N, C-alpha and C positions, 0 to 999 in steps of 0.2 A: 784430377788430383785425388789421391787416396782418400782425403777427407775434406769435405767442402764446408763444414761448419763446426764450431768448437763449443757445443754442448752435448751433453747424453743424458737424456732424462732430466732430472732436476740439477744435474751437475754441469758446470760450466768451467771454461778455462778461467774466468774471473774468480769463480770460487776457489779453484786451486792456487791462484795467485794470491788471493786475499788470505787463506789458510797459511801459506808459506809465509808471508809478510808478518803475520802474527807471531809466528815462532821465530823468524830470523832478525826482524828488525830491532827487537830489544837487545838480543845478543850483539848484533852488529854495533849498535850505539855504545854498549857496554865495552866492547874491544877498543873504542876510542878514547877512553878515559884517560890514558897516558899519554896522549897527544897534547901538545900546547894548545890553549884556548884559541890563539889566531889561526892555527892550521885546523883545528876543529870546526871552526867558523867556515873555512873554505870547503871542507868536506860536507858540512851540513848543507851548504848553498848547493853544491854540486848534486847531492843526494834529494833535494828538493824539500828538505826539512825546515830550511831558513830561507828568508829572502836576503837581498843584499845588504840589509841594515841589521841582519841578526834576529829579526822577528820570526815567529812560527810561520810556516808556509805550508799549504795542503798540495802543492805540486810535487808529486813524487812519482818515481818510476815504477816499472812493472815487475822488476826483480826476477825475470825468467829464468836466468841461470841457477838461482839459489831453489827455485820451484822445481827445476829439473833434477837437482840433487836430491831433494826429499821425495819427489815422485819415483826416481829411481830405486831409492832405499825402501820405498813402500812396495815397489813392485816384486821386491825379491824377500821382503822382510822375514826375518826368522824369529824376531821378537816384535813386541807391539810397537807400533809407531807412536811417536815420531822418531826416526833414526836420521842421523847425518846432520844435525843443525850446525854443529861446529864446521863440518866440511862446507855447507851451504853459505855460512858467514865467510869463510875464506874464499869461496869462489867469487862471492859478491864484492868482497874488497879487492879482489885482483882485477874483476871487471871494472870497477870504478876508477881503480890505479890506472888501466889502460885507457879507459875514456878520457880522463884528465890529461894524460900525456899526448893521446891522439889528437884531442882538440888543439893542443898547444903546437904539436908538429905541423898540423895542417892549416893553422891559423883561422880555425873556424870560430866565428863569433857568436853563433846562435846554434842553440840545440834544445829541441822539445819547446820551441816558441818563447825560450828566454836566453838570455846572454850566457855565454860560457863562462866557467870560472876564471879563466885566465884574463879574459876580457874584462872582467870586473875587479879581480884582485891582484892582477898581475902576473907575469910569467913565472917569476920565481916562487911567488906563493903558491901557484898551481902545480908546479913542480915539486915543492916540498911536500905539499898535500898528497900527491900520488905517491911519492917516495915512502910517506909515513903509512899509506894504506897497504902498500907492498909489504913493509915489515911487520904489520899487524896481521896480515894474511899468513905470513910464514909462522908468526907466533901461535896462530890458532890451530896449526897443524903439527906443531911439535910433539912427537910421540905417536903421531897417528899414522897408519899404514899408506894413507893416500898422499903423503907430502912429497914421496918421489914424482908421483903423478903430476901434482902441481908443479913441481920443479920443471919437468919437461914442458909443460904447458906455457910456463912463463919464458922459457927459452924461445918457443914457437912465437909467442906474443911479441917477443923483440925482433926476431927475424922478419915477420911479416911486415910491419911497419918499416923496417930498413929496406926492404925490397921495393915496397910501395914508393917510397921517397925517390929511390933510385930509378925508379921506372918512369918518373916524371922528366928525366933528363936524359934518357937513353931510348933509342930505338934501334930495331924495333923490339917491342915486348909482345911475345907470342901469347896465344890463349893458354897452352900449357903453363907458362909462367904465371899468368893472371890466376889460374885455378890453384896453383901452388901457394899463392899469396892468400887466397880464401881459406885454405887449409891451416895455414899458420895464423891468420889474423883471427879468424872466427870459429873454425872448426875444431881447432885444437882445444879451446876453453870449453866448449860444448861437450866435446868427447870426454874431457876430464871431469867435468861436472857430472856426467852420468856414470862414469866408472867409480868416481870416488863415492857417489851415492850409493851404488850397488855394493861396493865393498862394506860401506857402512851398515848396510841393510843385511849383512851377512850372506852376499851371493857367492856361488861357487865359481871357479875360474870360467867356465863357459857361459855362465850369465853375466859376469862382469865384462867379458870380451864382447858379448852380444850388444850389452848396453852402451860400451864405449863406441861400437860401430853405429849404433842408432844415433848417438850424438854427433859423430862424424858426418853422417849423411845428413842429418838435420842442419848441423851448421853450414854445410855447403849450399843446401837449399835455402836457408834463411838468408845468406849472404847474397846469392843470386837475385832474390826478391829485392833486398835492400839495394843491390846495384842498380836494378831497374828503376826502384824509386828515386835513386840518386840523380837520375837523368829525367824521368818523366813523372816524378811524384809531384803531388800538389803540396806546396809549403805550407798551406793552412792545415794539412793533415800530417805531413811529416814532421813538422816543426823545424825544417832546415831551409836554407835559401834556395832560391831557384837555380838548377844547373850547377851545384857545388862541384861535382866530380869533373865536369868539363872546364869549368873555370880554372880548376887546379891542374888540367891536363892529366888526371888520372888514367890507369890504364885498367879500370875495372872489367870485369868478365864481358859485358856487351859491347864496351870500347874495343878492347882486344879482339874479339871475334869479328867486329866490323871490319877493324883495320887489317885484319888477316884475310878478308875476303877479297874476291877479284871481281873486275868489271869497273865501268866508267864511274859509277857512283862511289865506289870504294877508292877510286883514284882521286877524286874531288875531295872526298873526306881526308884521305891522308895528307893532301896539301893543305887543307884548311887547318887541321889538327896540329899540324907542325909549325904553321907560320901565320895563321890569323890572330885577330885581337881577341878580346875576351868581353866585348859588348854584348848586350842582350840579343840583338839581332843575329849576330854571328853564333853565339852558342845555340840559339834556337835552330838556325840552319843545320848547325852540326848534329843536334838530337834528331832532326828530321832524316838527315842522310844516315845516320846509324840505324834508325829503324827501318828505312828503305832497304838495306843490305840483309834484312832479316835477323839481325841480331837480338832485338828486343824478342821476337817470338822465339828464337833458340833459348835465350836465357830463361823464359818463363816455362818452356817445355823441359829443359834440363832441371829447373827447380821440382817441376812435377816428378821428374824420374827419381831425383835424389830424395824426396819425400817418400816415395814410394819403396825404395830401397830402405830407408829408415824404418818404416813400418814393418817391412819384412822381417828386420832384426828383433822384433818383439814377438814374433811368432814363435811359441814353444818355450819361451823362457818362464812364462807364468800364464795364470788364467787371464782371460781377457779383462775381467773386472779389475784384477790387479795393475794392469797396465793402462787402464782408463785415463788416468792422470796424464801420463806421457802422451797419449793419443790426443788428448785436448789441447795440450800445450804446442803440440806440433802442428795442428790446425791452426792455432792461433797465430803462431810465429810465421807461417807461410801463407797466410792471407795476404790479399791484395787491395789495401784501402784505395778508395777512390781518389 
């Protein structure tokens, strides 16, 4: 992998995230003032600020996407930072909108070691909260040049889950289709975040395009690692239930790669994946068969390749020290927790 650690001297990815959070979180919370208190409660719970009873909670997310916006702006900044706070807020609002709806669509009851918002407040409440976040994101970008980029990313965010749901009921779903879903579900918003940040920082067209490409490749690498964790991740680390993708018969990239492969192992896998039950023993056997086809190794190798492509995009757009925060974030996002 191009980066094997996420620290550089005294600066770390955690430092970058903390700095971004101090800038973005107050503006994010302020943007919710016009939302009705019951919906604001659901958003606060989803974001980790509140527990299920409305009391303050310290369980908060990493806000990686908003940090990417600010780091992209910093990399090309023609003015003194911080630049891109409004864009960072908008991206974070869109991300939370997509998570609320994805949890609902997938029926996921656990995320980051706590119950998902819809499982606590009901389906209608979670849907309304997601809709409100989307409205606030658009409001943040009114009159700003990045609103067209955000609009395109939103279309992709809708197309990706639609294809994902459709893939659960149709066969075969090839690797190319699975990778296209990654581009819509994950890479589109990361690419948008980086390009919006670049524009806010005063980037020229070449710099903005390079940072958009950086976000695109990073998004693919990040999702490939997430797909691996969705099958072989430790629930105590990932905060997700065991074998969620297999239980839902997803066609994530390692699964699609394995189903596309040839040989007796793949033949047994295809039969099990189509007809077998969803008990723990069966899901464990499916996970083992997927790994035996070489799909896990392929996904990890492809993630490394995509990370390398992302880092190549940073070459020449600015001095290395200006892109340091982007490199730290990329290393953190593509690390493999035990």
